[in-house]
N, C-alpha and C positions, 0 to 999 in steps of 0.2 A: 662416257658418251651419254648424251641427253635422251629424253623421251622422243619417240618418233612423232613427227608432225603429221596430223591427220589431214585429209583432203580439205575439209572445211577450214581448218586453221591456215592451210596454204592459200585457199581462196581469199580469206580475210587479209592475209599479208599482201597478196598481189593487189587486191582492191585498195588497200591503204597506200601502197607504193605508187600505184598508177592514178590515184585519186578518181577512181571510177566506182560505180555501184558494185555491190557484191554479185548481183546477177550478171552484169557485163563481164566481170573478172572470171566468174565461173564458166561462162560461155566461151571466153577466150582460151582458158586453160583446157577445157574439153575439146575444142577445135584443134588446139595445138597437139594434144595427145592422139586424137583421131588421125591427124595428118601423119604423125610419126608412125602409127600402127600401119597405115595404108602403104607407106613408102619404105618400110623396114628392109625389104629385099634389095633396094637400091643402096641402102646405107645412108645415114644422115649425119653430117658433120656440123657441129655447133662450135665455132671458134671460141677458144678459152674454156670450153666445158668438156667436150669429148665427142665420141662417135657411137651411134646406135647402129647395130647391124645384126644380120643373121649368120650364124656359123653352122656349117654342115659337119656333123660328127660321124665318123665312120663306124661301121659295125665292128664289134669287138667281142672277145671272150671275157667273161667275168666269173665270179664265184658267188654262190648263195652263201651268205655268212652263217646261216643257221646249220646248213648241212655240209658245206664245203663242196657241193656239187657244181661242176662247170656248167655255165649257162651262156647262151649266145645273147648279147645285147644288140638289138637292131640299130641300124643307122637312123639318125634323127636330126632335126634342125633345132638350134638353140638360139634364143634371142640373147644378144650380148651388148654390153656397154664397155667402151674403152675410154678411160679418162684422158683428157688432154695433158700435155706436159705441165702446163701452168697449174691445173687442178691437182695433179699428183704432188707437185712441189709444195703447194699450199698446205696439204695435209700430211706431208712426210718430213716436215722440218723437225729437227731434234728438239725435244721439249715441248712440241706443239700439243695442244689438248683439243 
């Protein structure tokens, strides 16, 4: 697996691909992610990519690994992403790197 792409590298790639200025590409990306954040509770489907959504996790009992003591883990929300079938297939082919 390669090195993680930084935000600035991502902006540069979008700028090159769309033949726009770096400033315009950065603004577009920031607006896109802001829109995703605001609408996460509704769920956001991107065809061929996947779905962003919020999952509700129930309260449960757990264990403190250091002491073995039982502890109650409260209910919480979790931001999740589910990859589309196409995206999963692209990265789960035998021999794919």
